N, C-alpha and C positions, 0 to 999 in steps of 0.2 A: 483473710476473713472480710467479709462484707459488712457494712454498716447499715442498719435500719432506721430510717428516720419516718415516723407514722406509719410503719409497715412495709415502706418502700425501700428494696435495697439498694445501696448506695456503692459508690467507688470502693475499692480495697484502701484500706488505711496503711500509710507507710509512715506516720509519725508526725508529720506536719498538718495532717487532717485533724489533729487532735486540737489546735487552736481553740475551736468554739468552749470547748472544756475548759480552756484555761483563762478565759476573759473574766472579769470582775463584774456580775451581773447582780451582786447585792451589795448591800451597805459595807459590809465589812470585807467585801473584796474576797471571800474564800469559797472555794468548792472542794470536793474530795470524792475521789474514785478509788476503788481497789482494783489492781492490775495483777491478775492471778496468771502466771506463766507457766505453761507446761513443758515438759522435758522437750527438746528438740528431737526429732526423727533422725537417727542414725543407728549405724550397726554397732551392737555392743562389743566392747573388745575387753571386757572384763570389769570386775567391780571389786571395792575393797572387802566386802564381807560375803559377796556372791549371793545375797538374799534382796535387798532393797536399795533404795537411793542413798547417796551419800548426804552426810548433812549440810555441807556446803559444797560450791565448785559443780564440776561436771558430774552427773550421776552415773554416766556411762564411760567415765574416765578408766583407763587401765590403772591396775594398781598392783605393786610388788607382791609375790606371792609369801614373802616372808623377810624378815630384817636382813637375813644372812645375804639375800639375792640382792637387795639394795647396796649393801655395804660392799660386796664383792664387785658390783657393777661400777659403781662410783671410784673404787681403788683401780680397777682395771683401766677405767677412763682417764685418771689423774695421774697413775704411774705408768708412763709411756717410755718411747725410745730416748728421751731426753735425759732421763735419769741415768740411762746406761752410757750414751755416747756424748753428752754435752756437759752433765755436772762433773765428772771426773775430769775433764779438759779445762774448765774453768778453775777448778780447784789447784791444778798445775800450774796454770798461768797467773793465777792472782793470788799469790802468798801461800799456797799449799794449806797448812791447818788452818791459818790465818782467815781463809776466805770463809770460813763456817761462821765466823763472828757476823759479818755483814749478812751472811745468808740467813741466819736465824733471826737476825734484827728484821730484816725485808719480810721473812716467813710471818712474824708476829703483827708487824705494823701496815702490812699491806695484802699478803695473802690470804690471812684467816678472816680478816674484817670482811672483804670483798667476797669471799667463798660463803659466808653466811648470809649476805645480802642475796646473792643469787639463790643459793638453797632454799632459804627462808621464804623468799617472795614466791617462788614456786609452790611450795609447799601451803602457804597462806591463801592462795588464790586458784590453785590447782589448775593452771593454764600453762602453756608454753611461752617462749619469748614475746612473741607477738600480743598474745591476750594480756599478759601481764602489763606491758608498757600502755597499751591501749587502754587497760582499765584504771592505771593511774591517771593517766590523762591522754584524751585523744590525740594531742599534738605530738605526744610522745611515740606513737606508733613507728614512726621511722626507725627506733633503735632497733627494735625486733626485726625489720626489714633489713637493716645494715648487717645486724649479727647474723643473719640467714645469708646474705651473700658472702660475706667474709669466710664463714663456715664452708660454703660452697666451694670456695677457691682452695681452702685447704683441705678439704676432703677429696678433691681431684688429684691434688699431686702427693697426699700422704699415702694414698693407696699404691703409688709407684714404688714407694719403698717396702711395701708388702710384696710387690711383685719381683723385686730384686731379691728378697729373702726367700721367696718360692725357688727362684733359678738356682741359688746357692744351696738352698735345702735339697733340691734333687742332684745336685753334682756331690754334695756330702757323701752320697752312699758309694761313690767310687773309691776303688783303692788301687795306687795312692791317689791322694787327692790331686784334682787336676791342676790346683794353684800350687801345688808343692814343687814342681819343676818346671822348667822353660820347655817348651816345644821344640823338637828339632826339625830342621830341614837339610835334609842330604847329608846327615849326621854331624850336623853342626847347629849349635843353639841360634835360634832367631835372635837377630841383632837386636832388635827393639827389646826384647826381654833380657837380653844381657846388660842393656845400659840402664834397665830400670830395675826391677825385681820381679820375682815370679807372682807374687802376690799383686802388685801392681799392673803386671802385664795381663793377668788374668781378668782383673776389673776393667781395664780400660779398653783392652783389646778383644778380650774373648766374649766378656759380658755385654759391654755397651757398645762395643766398635765404635769408639768415640770418634766424632769428626773433629777437625783442626781447629774449628771455632763454631760459635752461634749460628753463623750467617750459614754455614753450610750443613744442611741436615743429614746428609748421607743416607737417605732414605730409611723407610721402616725395617726394624730388626724383627724377623718373624718370631723368633722364640720369646723376643720380649713382649711383643704383641700377644701370644698365646698365655703367657704368664699373667699379663695384666688383665686377660679375658677371665681367666681362672680366679684371680683375687677379686674381682668384682662379683661373680658368680657367687663364691664363698661369702662376701660381705652381703649379697642380696638374701639369700636363704637364711642368713643369721638374723637380718633387720627386718625381714618381710612382714613378719606380724608383731613388730614393735617388742615391748618388754617379754610378751609371751614367748617368743623364739630367742631372743637375745640373751633374756634373762638365765636361759639354760646354759648358754654357752659361757657365761661368766666364770661359772665355777672352774672351768679350765683356763680360760685366758688370763684369769687373776692369780690363780693359785700354782700354776706351772712354773711360771717365771721365778718364784720364789723357789720351788724345789731345785729346779737349773742353778741358779745362785748359789744355793747350799751346797749343791754338788761342787760347784767350780771353787767355791770357797774353800773346801776341805781339800780338794785337788791342788789348789794354787799355793795356799799356805804352806805345802809339804814341798815344793818346788825350790830348786836352787835360786837365790836371788830374789825371792818373794819379799823377804824384809828390807832388802835394798829398794824394791820399788815403793813399797808403804813408806819407808822412810823419806824417800825424796818426795812423794805427793803430800803428806803430812806434816812435814817438818814446817812450822809456821815462819812466815816471814812478815813479822809486825809491821815493817816499814812499807809493805805494800798498801796498807790500809789509809794511807794517806792520799792515795791516789783516788779520784773521783769515780774513774772508770770501774774499779773495783765494786763500788757501792752499786753503781749502775748495772753492771753484769749482775750481780746479785739481786737487784730488783727484777730485772727483766727475767732472770730464770724462774725466780718465784712465779711470777706471773703466768708465763708459758707452761712451767710444771704442772700448775693445778688446771689449766685448760679453761681459766678464765673467760668470759665475755663471749664464748661459742653459742651460749643459750643451752649447752648440754646439761649443765649443772640446775638450771630453772626447771628443764624437763625433767630431770630426775627426782627433784624436790617435788614436783607436781603428783607424782605418782604416790607420795608417802601418805598416809594417814594424817588428819588435821593435828592429832595430838603426839605427832612424833617428836623426840626430842633432837631437833636439827642442831642445836648448839654442841650436843654432845657427838655427834656424827662428824661436824666440820672439824672439831678438835681430835677426834680419832683418826680422821682421813689426813689430816696436815701432819700429825706425828708420823704415821705411817709413811707418807711421801718423803717426808725429810729422812728418815731412817733408811728407806730404801734407796734413797740416792747415796747415802754416806755407805750403806753397806755394798751396792754395786760398786762404788768407787773401790773399796777396799778388793773387792775380787778382781775387778779390771787391773789394777795396778799391781797385784800381786803376781798375775799371769804376765803382765808387761815388763816386771822386775826379772822374771824367768827369761823372757825373750831379749832383754837388754842385756843380761850376764851372758848369755850364749853370744851375742853378738860382739861382746868385749873379749870374749876367750877366742873367737874366729880371727878378730883383729889382731889378737897377741900372737897366734900362730902364724899370721902372714909376716909379722914383723921379725919372729924368730928365723923364718926361712931367710929374709934380709941379712939377719945378723949371722947365720950359719953360712951363707954365699960368701959374705966379707970377712970371714974366720974369726969372728968376735964371740961366737957362741960354738959349743961344740956340737950340740945335737938339739933339734927342735923339740924334743922330749924334755929338756931341761926343765928345772924348777922356776916357778914364776919369781922368787926372790932372786936367784941369778939373773933372771931376764931383766928385772927391773934395776939391777945394780949396774949392768952393761949400759942399759938405755939411759941411766943417769950421767955416764961418762962420756956420752955423745956430745959434740959441739952443734950448733944451729946449722952448721954448713954441711954437716953429716946426715943431719936430719931432712935437710932440704933436698940435697943431691940424692940420697938413697930412698927418696920417696917412702918415708915411713907413715903409716896410717895412725891418726889420733885415736887412742883406745880409751874412751872416757864413759863410763857409767852415766854420769850426769848428762852428757850429749845425746846418749843412745835413748835415756828417759825422757829427754826435753823433745825429742822428736816425734813424740805422740801426738796423734792427730785428733781430730773431733768428727763427729757426723759420720758420714758415709765412709771417710778416709779411715776412722777407727775400726769401724764395724767390718767393712770389706777388704781392707788393705792390712792394717796393724796387726788387729787381733786374729785375723786369719793365719797371718805368718805365724804368731804364737801358737797356733792351734796346730799347725804342722810340725812344730817341734815336740809335742805332746805324744808320749805311747797310745797306739789306737786311735790316731787322729781322726778318722772317720767318726767315730763314736762322738767324740766331742764336737766335731762340726755339726753333726746332726742336733746334738743338744742345744748348741747356741743357737743355730738358726730357728730351731722349733721356739728357743725362748723369744727371740725377736719377733718372730711371726706372732706369738701369744700377746707380747706387747702391743705390736703395732694394730693387730686385730682388736684389742681392747680399748685402745684409743679410738680407733675408727667407729667402732660400734657407738661410742658415747658422741662422736663429731656428728655422725649420721642422725643419731636420734635427735639430737639437738635441732637439727635442721630440719628433720621430718616433722617435728613437733610444733615449729614454727609454721610449715606449710598447712598443717591440720588445723591450725587456728584460724585459718581463711575458710569461709562458710562454704565456699564451692567445693572444695577439697573434701569436706566431712561428708559428702554423699558418694563419694568414691571409694571403694575397698583399699584398705592400705596396701596390700601386695602390689595393685596396680601402679599406684603413685610411687611407691619404692622402687618397682622394676623400671618405670619411666626415668627417674632419678639417676638410677644406677647406670642404665643405659646412655644416658647425657653425659655422665662423668665419664665412662669409658670411652665415649667418641672424642670429647675434650682431651681427655687423658692420652690419645694416640700421638700426641705432639712430644710425650716423654719416651717413646719407643724409637724415636729417631737417634741417629748418630749424636745429636746436639741435645739428647734428652736429659742429661744430668746437668747441663748448663742452664736448660729451661727450668728444672727443678729449683736450682739454686736461686733464680731470678724469682720465683714464686714465693719460695721460702722467705727470701729477703725482704719482699715487697708486699705481695697479697696479704699476709696474716700478720702484718706488724703494726704499722700506723692505724689500720682500721681497728684493730682487735682494742689496742689502747684508748682510741676515741670513744669506741663502745663502751668500753669498761669505765671510763670517766663519766660518762653521761649516764651510765647506770646508777653509779653512786649518786650523782647529783640529783638524779630523778628521785630516787627512792629517800634520801635524806632530807633534800630542800624542797621537794614538790609534795611527795607523799607524806613526808613529815617524819623526822627521826623520833618524833613523840609517840606518832602512831604505829611505826615499824617496832619500836620497843615494846609497846602495847601488845602487839602481834605476836612479838616473841614470848611475850609473858603468857598470853593464851595459849601458846602452842606447847611451852616447855615448863610453865610453872616458874619460871625464873627469869627476873627482870635484868637486863643487860646494864652493867654497872659503868663507870667512869671510863674504863679501858676502851669498851666498845664505842661508847659516844666520842670520845676522843679521836679514835681512827676512822670511825665513819665520818665524821664531820670535818676533820681539819687534815689530820696526818696522812690518811689515804688519798683523798683528793690532791695533795700536794706531792707526794710519791708519783702518782699518774701523770701529773703535770710535767715533772721532771722527766719522767720516762719520755714521754711525747715530745717534749721540746727537744731532749737530747738525740732522739729519732730522726726527728726533722732534719737539725743541724748535721747530724752525721752523713744524711744523704746529701745536703747542701753542699758541705765543705770537702766531702771525700766523692772522688769520682767512683762510682760504683764499678766494681770489676768482678770478674770471674775466674776461675782456674781453668784453663783449657789444656788437653794433653796435647804434647808435642812428641808424636811417634818416633821422629828421627833422631831427637836427643834423649827420649826416654824420661822425660821431665815433665811437671805442670806448670804452665806459664800462665802469668797473670794477664788478662786482657780485658779492656774496657769495653762495656756494654755498647753497641751500636745505637743511634740516636732512636732509631725505629724500635728498639726493643725498650728502651727507656721510655718510650710513648706507650707502649703497651703496660708497662709497671705502673706509670702514672695513671693511665686510664682504670686499672684495678684497684687503685687506692682510691680514686675518686668514687669509683662504683660503690666502694665499701663504706663510704663517708657521706655521701651525697643525698641518699633517702633520708636522713634525719632532718635535714633543712628543709627538703622538698616536701615532706609529710607536714613539718611544721608549717610552713607557708600555706599549704592548699588547704588545710583544716584551720588554720587562723582566719583566713578571708573566705571560708564557706566555699571555697572552690570544690573540695571533695567533701560531699555530705555522706555522713552514715545514718542511716536512718533506724528510727526504732523498730525492731522487729516485733511488731505488736500482732502479727498474724498467728504467733503462736501461743496467744494467751486470750483470756477473756476479761473485759472490763466491767468492774461490777461499784455500785455506789456503795459508800458505807456511811453509817451514822445517818441513817435516812430519817428526814423530819416530814411535817405536814406539808411542807413547801415542796417537797421533791418527792414524796412517795409515790404520787399519782404519776409521776415522769417516767418511772420504770414498770417493767412488767412483772407481774406477780413472781414469776420464776426466778427472776433476778434479785428479789428481796431476801436478805440473809435472816433467817429466823434464830431469833435467840435461845428457842426452845431445843435445837437440833444440837446434838453432841458434835464435837469436832472429828473430822474423819481421823479414824486412827492410823491409817495406812500411809498417811502423807505428812511429811515433815514440813511445816510453813515456817517461811522465816518473812517477817514483816519489816519493811521500813517507810517511815514517814517522810512524803515529799510535800514541800510547801506549794504555795498557789503560784500562779504566772501572772505577770504584767503582759500587756497587751503588746508591748514592744517585744516580748520574747517570742512571739509567734513563730518567727522565722529562724529561731536558733535550730544548730544542727542537733539531731538526736542519733547519737551511736549506740546502736544496739547490740545486744547479746550475739547475733547471728554473725557479725562481721568482729567480734572479739572486743566491742567496746562498751563502755557504760552507758547508762541512760543519761543524756546530756541535759539536765534540769537545772533550774536557777529559782531560789527561794527569796522571799522578799527580804531576809535577813542577810542574803549576800551582797557583797560589793558589786554593784553595778559594772565597775570597770575590771573587776577580776574575772578570769574565766571561771566556768564550772568545772568542778573537779568531783571525783569519785567519793573523796572525804567528805566534801560537803553534803553530797547527796545521802550518804549513809550516816551523817552526823547525829541524827535525832531518830530514836527507836519509837515506834509507836506504844504508847502507854495502855491502849485500849485492846482487847482480844476479840477478833471478829469469829463467830462461827460459822461454818459453812456445811451445806449438804453434800453428801457422795456425788451429788448429779452435776456439782458445779463445775468441775473440770471439763465436763462435754459441751457446757455452754459456750460458744465462741462469738456471741453477737452483741452489741450495744444496741438497745432499744429506747427510743424516746416516744413518749407520748404527749398527745395536746394538752398545753397548760392552760387554756383558755378558761377552764372551771376554775381557777385560783381566785381566790376571793383576796381584797386588801386586808381584811383581818388576818387570813393565814399568812399573807406573805410580810405583814408586820410581826406575827408570831415568829416567822422563820429567821427575821434579823437579830431575834434576841437568843437564838439556839447557839450551841456550840459550833464552832467553825470545823468545816469539813476538812477531811484529809485525805490525801492520795496516798495509798498504801501499794507496796509491789510484794505481792506474796508468790513466793517461790517455791514450787512443789519438789 
């Protein structure tokens, strides 16, 4: 937009050229103009009602096609692999059923409050992570950047797990299952498989072809490279059009895991030993609650199971209607997440109980052969009662010399693993024992694929939504940007297709998405509650839901939640400092997993990832605090008009720019007005952060504290009392025109001083 002064075109305004309008030219030091902003040019990707502009937020923003689509999307994102292979292990290690007590407490005090903050802010502002934090205050823009960087790290390695699931899924159609027996070489079993187990050999040697250490890559494994390419291709086609494409897939990725879990539950509870597995898992060990690590594990599990601080929940909330009851959604998803974790634990340990029982039976058979060999038992088919009677009469010397195995159900169940060990080694061993094992293997890995894809969709949606908050990317079609992001992630992810791929994944999982996410979550809570203001956020929730958050929300938002986040952050840092970080490396000669310390150069990479995830927050703060990074007002997308014109100013503007009181307001435009105060001369050089870069108009009124930074809350604090009408031709006028003021008389100027002060109003269509 060009400015005309006396009819002569001037340079294009970028925000700082507005200074002449902000000077005190009259006795009362007031001026006023109306800024009328038209929607930015961009490709429409959907609308809430399909007809017109949204009442607030981005009028071109995508929207959910229905409540069910939103609910399934957020369930698919929140309920992930951690509910299957992390929560059961934590219950087993941290007091069984007693672990449910700290888990539920942390869910109520930490997970649900932060969940509502992210979902509510996204819905209120209808922006992604970067736009939300820029709007609260330009100095906080680094929170969105940090969230995007950490999410990128997680997205890169999370898709590798989907890659492994694809490989196992394809091999599940073979009969017998390839991990059910050891391969033979010249009629004898491979020694490495004999020393370990069939499932461990298939995982470490056949699937990964694991290197002996992270220092030795072992080259790329072409079968893993192809599966990685397949997984990123699938993810690309799911998310390439945003929720318009991913919203259809969530009906499968969210519902199918529950169908599979129910099938496994019905089958599992009918198996021998299922009750023993459940008793082992859920028998409460109350004394464990006295250990601080149990509470820390519960808080960490709640934090990661909800997928907090990724920016995904903010993105999902931004696609909701402004009057959606986000509090109800948060409570429903939280209950569903907790119930799913408990339900999955029942299924897992019912089947693991069956596996442990079979292991004890095999152990007893081996010991019976030893007893028959020494003439203490007549037959290997003798009853277990007779076997136990004979074993009870043996002394310690016999037990040691005759090499009896210890047959303990508790020992078998206590060997249950977590993460990839549970999914690809322990549980696959249990599947082999089931009749029709290929069918159960296909079901199990299809379920893991659904859970993984559901979470990956949410992770990428949060990252892409943040990217599209940046003005330059709004002009590029979403499939192109999505394709570039997926191609980049695939290229970086090739490091996980080497022989040391699993070791790298463990390193990324331990460092890339831990400290960075907790810091982002802590800053989010501080930004909303203490900078945006808990009173204003409470009012926002009331305006959206009709219910005002009470004492529970206020206490958890303001005190308890930040305290828990600080405890998690400090414990994570201390754990990394006090414990020498290590990883499990496969020793093929011994057939076991050995613990090895990370090399210094790998720890350097880990430290760099942590810094990369945290550094944008202080950097953006400093750049904008000291005006090194300026974000200008995107004035070229609107037109500036005078409002409350008087005799002293009417002649200053063109007749076309005068707002006629006789004209009715345009019916097709929804205008929102906000009154902005006048400006001091000293504020002419202030930074004006505009909508194009996701920031607010950085303005300051006379009532503001001179030492206090301008915030969006101050800018929107006072709503205009008067209603200004506009002709239907106003949006087309894009110029501010000034005319010669030489004809103004002293009497006219004197009358002007007695008139009502002018106001600046932002009119958003």
